[in-house]
C-alpha positions as CSV (number, residue, x, y, z in Angstrom):
1,M,-0.9,0.6,14.3
2,Y,-3.0,-1.9,12.3
3,N,-2.8,-5.7,12.3
4,L,-3.3,-6.4,8.6
5,D,-2.2,-10.0,8.8
6,L,-0.4,-9.8,5.5
7,D,1.1,-13.3,6.0
8,R,-2.5,-14.6,5.8
9,V,-3.0,-12.6,2.6
10,V,0.2,-14.1,1.1
11,G,-1.0,-17.6,2.2
12,E,-4.3,-17.1,0.4
13,I,-2.6,-15.9,-2.8
14,R,-0.3,-18.9,-2.8
15,K,-3.1,-21.3,-2.0
16,N,-5.2,-20.0,-4.9
17,K,-2.1,-19.7,-7.2
18,A,-3.3,-16.2,-8.0
19,K,-1.3,-14.3,-10.5
20,K,-3.4,-11.1,-10.7
21,V,-4.7,-9.8,-7.4
22,L,-7.0,-6.9,-6.7
23,I,-6.8,-5.3,-3.2
24,Q,-9.6,-3.1,-2.0
25,L,-9.0,-0.8,0.9
26,P,-11.3,1.5,2.9
27,D,-10.2,5.1,2.9
28,G,-8.6,4.8,6.4
29,L,-6.1,2.2,5.1
30,K,-5.3,3.8,1.7
31,P,-2.3,5.6,3.1
32,R,-0.8,2.2,3.8
33,A,-1.5,1.0,0.2
34,E,2.1,1.2,-1.0
35,T,3.4,-0.8,2.0
36,I,0.7,-3.5,1.5
37,V,1.4,-3.9,-2.2
38,D,5.2,-4.0,-1.8
39,Y,4.9,-6.7,0.9
40,V,2.5,-8.9,-1.1
41,E,4.5,-8.6,-4.3
42,K,7.7,-9.3,-2.5
43,H,6.3,-12.5,-0.9
44,T,4.3,-13.9,-3.9
45,K,4.7,-14.1,-7.6
46,S,1.5,-12.1,-8.2
47,R,0.9,-8.7,-9.7
48,V,-1.1,-6.6,-7.3
49,F,-3.6,-3.9,-8.3
50,L,-5.4,-1.5,-6.1
51,W,-9.1,-0.5,-6.2
52,L,-9.1,3.2,-5.6
53,G,-12.8,3.6,-5.9
54,S,-15.3,3.6,-3.0
55,C,-15.6,0.8,-0.5
56,Y,-18.8,0.6,1.7
57,G,-18.0,-2.7,3.4
58,G,-17.5,-6.4,2.6
59,C,-20.5,-6.6,0.3
60,D,-19.2,-3.8,-1.9
61,I,-17.3,-5.9,-4.4
62,P,-15.6,-3.8,-7.1
63,N,-17.1,-3.8,-10.6
64,T,-13.9,-4.4,-12.6
65,G,-15.6,-4.5,-16.0
66,L,-13.5,-6.4,-18.5
67,L,-10.5,-6.6,-16.2
68,K,-10.2,-10.1,-14.8
69,F,-8.5,-11.0,-11.5
70,D,-7.7,-14.3,-10.0
71,L,-8.4,-13.1,-6.5
72,I,-9.9,-10.0,-4.8
73,I,-8.8,-9.2,-1.3
74,Q,-10.9,-6.8,0.8
75,F,-9.6,-5.1,3.9
76,G,-11.9,-3.5,6.5
77,H,-11.7,-1.8,9.8
78,N,-13.8,-4.4,11.7
79,K,-14.2,-8.1,11.9
80,F,-17.4,-9.7,10.6
81,V,-19.3,-11.0,13.5
82,K,-21.8,-13.8,13.1
83,E,-24.7,-13.1,15.2
84,E,-26.5,-16.1,16.7
85,L,-30.3,-15.8,16.4
């Protein structure tokens, strides 16, 4: 149904040697959250956490307060498109 490119996610986690990863999903992808977390944890050595708060786009980075993460991964419904001026 969706092409989430989870192998790319796994590659980024490995490249960054991230141990604590936060994944932020828009509401439309939250029903797939368990599948995403299971896949990522199975293929990396990281502990994955989900941001269950709001997500209004790629610039809406979660305020995690005192919680520190090695990597934040945001999923969206659309690609970012660089517009030539």
